[in-house]
KOLDOLO-871590 format. One record per residue (C-alpha): residue number from 1; residue in one letter; x, y, z. Coordinates in Angstrom, 2 decimals, always signed. Layout:
N
R  num  residu     east    north       up
R  NUM       a        X        Y        Z
...
END
This chain:
209
R  num  residu     east    north       up
R    1       m    -0.46   -62.77   -18.79
R    2       l    -2.92   -62.33   -15.97
R    3       s    +0.09   -61.44   -13.55
R    4       l    +1.05   -58.74   -16.01
R    5       n    -2.40   -57.22   -16.14
R    6       v    -2.50   -57.22   -12.28
R    7       h    +1.02   -55.64   -12.25
R    8       l    -0.26   -52.88   -14.81
R    9       l    -3.26   -52.14   -12.81
R   10       s    -1.50   -51.93    -9.56
R   11       a    +0.51   -48.95   -11.05
R   12       f    -2.39   -47.60   -13.19
R   13       i    -4.78   -46.92   -10.26
R   14       p    -2.47   -44.89    -8.03
R   15       t    -1.15   -43.06   -11.05
R   16       f    -4.46   -41.82   -12.30
R   17       f    -5.66   -41.20    -8.89
R   18       v    -2.95   -38.77    -8.31
R   19       v    -3.63   -37.15   -11.77
R   20       s    -7.31   -36.79   -10.81
R   21       i    -7.06   -35.55    -7.28
R   22       t    -4.51   -32.88    -8.26
R   23       p    -6.32   -29.48    -8.37
R   24       g    -7.14   -28.47   -11.97
R   25       m    -9.81   -26.94   -13.96
R   26       c   -12.59   -29.66   -13.45
R   27       m   -11.78   -30.05    -9.65
R   28       t   -11.92   -26.30    -9.15
R   29       l   -15.19   -26.19   -11.07
R   30       a   -16.57   -28.93    -8.86
R   31       l   -15.38   -26.96    -5.73
R   32       s   -17.02   -23.77    -6.97
R   33       l   -20.42   -25.47    -7.73
R   34       g   -20.39   -27.36    -4.44
R   35       i   -20.15   -23.89    -2.75
R   36       t   -23.03   -22.34    -4.61
R   37       i   -25.47   -24.93    -5.96
R   38       g   -24.73   -27.96    -3.75
R   39       v   -23.29   -31.41    -4.47
R   40       r   -26.61   -33.00    -5.77
R   41       r   -27.17   -30.41    -8.51
R   42       a   -23.46   -30.37    -9.34
R   43       l   -23.80   -34.14   -10.34
R   44       w   -25.02   -32.89   -13.73
R   45       m   -21.73   -30.96   -14.26
R   46       m   -19.88   -34.06   -13.09
R   47       a   -21.77   -36.22   -15.70
R   48       g   -20.90   -33.88   -18.59
R   49       e   -17.29   -33.84   -17.28
R   50       l   -17.08   -37.51   -17.22
R   51       v   -18.27   -37.84   -20.80
R   52       g   -15.71   -35.35   -21.73
R   53       v   -12.92   -37.28   -19.93
R   54       a   -14.05   -40.50   -21.62
R   55       v   -13.82   -38.76   -25.06
R   56       v   -10.38   -37.42   -24.42
R   57       a    -9.10   -40.72   -22.98
R   58       t   -10.39   -42.71   -25.95
R   59       a    -9.00   -40.06   -28.48
R   60       a    -5.63   -40.19   -26.78
R   61       a    -5.45   -43.94   -26.95
R   62       v    -6.26   -44.06   -30.57
R   63       g    -3.96   -41.12   -31.56
R   64       v    -6.54   -38.55   -32.39
R   65       a    -5.27   -36.28   -29.57
R   66       t    -1.75   -36.09   -31.21
R   67       f    -3.27   -34.75   -34.48
R   68       m    -5.40   -32.27   -32.58
R   69       l    -2.35   -30.87   -30.67
R   70       q    -0.53   -30.66   -33.85
R   71       y    -3.25   -28.45   -35.59
R   72       p    -4.42   -26.32   -32.69
R   73       t    -6.36   -23.50   -34.36
R   74       a    -9.78   -24.92   -34.16
R   75       f    -8.96   -26.24   -30.57
R   76       a    -7.78   -22.89   -29.48
R   77       v   -11.04   -21.12   -30.67
R   78       f   -13.03   -23.73   -28.81
R   79       k   -10.82   -23.24   -25.61
R   80       y   -11.07   -19.46   -25.66
R   81       a   -14.86   -19.56   -26.18
R   82       g   -15.25   -21.98   -23.20
R   83       g   -12.86   -19.90   -21.03
R   84       i   -14.72   -16.63   -21.69
R   85       y   -18.13   -18.26   -20.99
R   86       l   -16.78   -19.61   -17.58
R   87       a   -15.24   -16.32   -16.74
R   88       w   -18.48   -14.48   -17.46
R   89       l   -20.36   -16.93   -15.24
R   90       g   -17.77   -16.35   -12.47
R   91       v   -18.30   -12.44   -12.78
R   92       q   -22.07   -13.07   -12.45
R   93       m   -21.55   -15.05    -9.36
R   94       w   -19.19   -12.44    -7.86
R   95       r   -21.81    -9.87    -8.29
R   96       s   -24.46   -12.26    -6.76
R   97       r   -26.27   -12.45   -10.04
R   98       g   -27.04   -15.23   -12.47
R   99       k   -28.20   -18.76   -12.09
R  100       m   -25.17   -19.97   -10.54
R  101       a   -25.18   -17.43    -7.57
R  102       m   -26.70   -18.15    -4.23
R  103       p   -29.61   -15.69    -3.43
R  104       e   -28.78   -13.06    -0.77
R  105       s   -32.39   -13.30    +0.50
R  106       d   -34.33   -16.37    +1.60
R  107       a   -35.75   -16.75    -2.05
R  108       a   -35.12   -20.05    -3.84
R  109       p   -32.05   -20.03    -5.99
R  110       p   -32.62   -19.50    -9.84
R  111       d   -32.91   -22.95   -11.55
R  112       t   -29.94   -23.83   -13.72
R  113       s   -30.84   -26.48   -16.21
R  114       p   -29.15   -29.87   -16.17
R  115       v   -28.10   -29.29   -19.77
R  116       q   -26.42   -26.10   -18.89
R  117       l   -24.47   -27.78   -16.08
R  118       a   -23.57   -30.83   -18.14
R  119       t   -22.34   -28.70   -20.93
R  120       q   -20.08   -26.72   -18.49
R  121       g   -18.44   -29.94   -17.38
R  122       f   -18.16   -31.47   -20.91
R  123       v   -16.55   -28.14   -22.41
R  124       t   -14.13   -27.90   -19.47
R  125       a   -12.90   -31.54   -19.92
R  126       i   -12.73   -31.27   -23.71
R  127       a   -10.95   -27.96   -23.96
R  128       n    -8.30   -28.67   -21.33
R  129       p    -5.00   -29.04   -23.10
R  130       k    -3.38   -30.37   -20.09
R  131       g    -5.93   -33.22   -19.89
R  132       w    -4.96   -34.22   -23.44
R  133       a    -1.33   -34.06   -22.66
R  134       f    -1.68   -36.28   -19.50
R  135       f    -3.63   -38.92   -21.40
R  136       i    -1.23   -38.90   -24.32
R  137       a    +1.65   -39.31   -22.08
R  138       l    +0.24   -41.63   -19.28
R  139       l    -2.46   -43.88   -21.04
R  140       p    -0.56   -45.68   -23.88
R  141       p    +2.11   -47.25   -21.57
R  142       f    -0.72   -49.15   -19.70
R  143       i    -2.11   -50.78   -22.94
R  144       d    -0.68   -54.18   -23.62
R  145       s    -0.16   -54.48   -27.36
R  146       s    -0.44   -58.30   -27.14
R  147       l    -4.01   -58.19   -25.93
R  148       p    -7.20   -56.92   -27.72
R  149       m    -7.43   -53.19   -27.62
R  150       v   -11.14   -52.67   -27.02
R  151       p   -11.50   -54.73   -23.66
R  152       q    -8.43   -53.17   -22.24
R  153       l    -9.38   -49.60   -23.15
R  154       t   -13.02   -50.16   -21.78
R  155       v   -11.63   -51.39   -18.41
R  156       l    -9.00   -48.59   -18.19
R  157       i   -11.45   -45.88   -19.03
R  158       l   -14.03   -47.10   -16.56
R  159       i   -11.29   -47.02   -13.84
R  160       i   -10.40   -43.48   -14.87
R  161       l   -14.08   -42.43   -14.67
R  162       g   -14.48   -44.06   -11.28
R  163       l   -11.43   -42.20    -9.92
R  164       e   -12.46   -39.00   -11.55
R  165       f   -15.97   -39.20   -10.06
R  166       l   -14.64   -39.98    -6.61
R  167       c   -12.32   -36.89    -6.76
R  168       l   -15.16   -34.57    -8.04
R  169       q   -17.28   -35.71    -5.23
R  170       l   -14.53   -34.89    -2.76
R  171       y   -14.15   -31.37    -4.18
R  172       a   -17.76   -30.73    -4.33
R  173       h   -18.43   -31.90    -0.80
R  174       g   -15.40   -29.77    +0.29
R  175       g   -17.07   -26.78    -1.47
R  176       r   -20.28   -27.47    +0.33
R  177       k   -18.50   -27.51    +3.76
R  178       l   -16.78   -24.29    +2.89
R  179       s   -20.22   -22.77    +1.99
R  180       q   -21.61   -23.71    +5.38
R  181       a   -18.64   -22.17    +7.22
R  182       l   -18.78   -19.00    +5.21
R  183       r   -22.54   -18.70    +5.66
R  184       r   -22.11   -18.87    +9.49
R  185       g   -19.14   -16.24    +9.27
R  186       v   -19.25   -13.70    +6.52
R  187       g   -22.45   -14.22    +4.59
R  188       v   -23.86   -15.20    +1.25
R  189       r   -22.23   -12.37    -0.77
R  190       a   -18.83   -13.50    +0.32
R  191       i   -19.76   -17.18    -0.61
R  192       n   -20.72   -15.81    -4.11
R  193       r   -17.47   -13.90    -4.44
R  194       v   -15.33   -16.84    -3.38
R  195       a   -17.17   -19.17    -5.91
R  196       g   -17.10   -16.58    -8.64
R  197       t   -13.49   -15.92    -8.26
R  198       l   -12.75   -19.67    -8.53
R  199       m   -14.99   -19.77   -11.59
R  200       v   -13.08   -16.81   -13.19
R  201       l    -9.89   -18.56   -12.44
R  202       v   -11.07   -21.77   -14.20
R  203       g   -12.14   -19.62   -17.30
R  204       a    -8.64   -18.01   -17.36
R  205       w    -6.91   -21.24   -16.87
R  206       l    -8.93   -22.94   -19.68
R  207       a    -8.41   -19.99   -22.08
R  208       f    -4.68   -19.14   -21.42
R  209       g    -3.29   -22.17   -19.70
END
């Protein structure tokens, strides 16, 4: 039984690492925030995103996700609202306005509350239909029906969250490095436009993907 679990984990970890590291809505959001507000403040978005991922993974494992995908009207409304909100933030950043944009002067950037950042991450994770589809397809095969469900699911979700956090960090740090390179070359306005464009793409992806 133990060898079976080790075998499953040896396949589970690389599978979900590939799923997490692949560019998607949440990783693009981490990249965008890494560019404009930095990695440390983006941790609040990551916290909200990880809570959302845990909810989606748990729902997929117990079958709730299948029901949601069969009755998509309410889900679609939530998805469109989240996409419009992210796109609006992106437009504000592109215009060097709003709390997410870097200031063009030496003034301190506007303070975006932790709740706002966490909500962004949570909504992006929950309203991502591809995320639901991935978990529905990939998570159940790694659950051993001969063993208790709760301990297995707890361990698997903790591993997923660890992999997701690692990938979010990689993207956010990449955004921070990109911000430093752009600041030396083309200036703050260009940084805001790059980050704003990424944010608009995340919003459009969320609403219409």
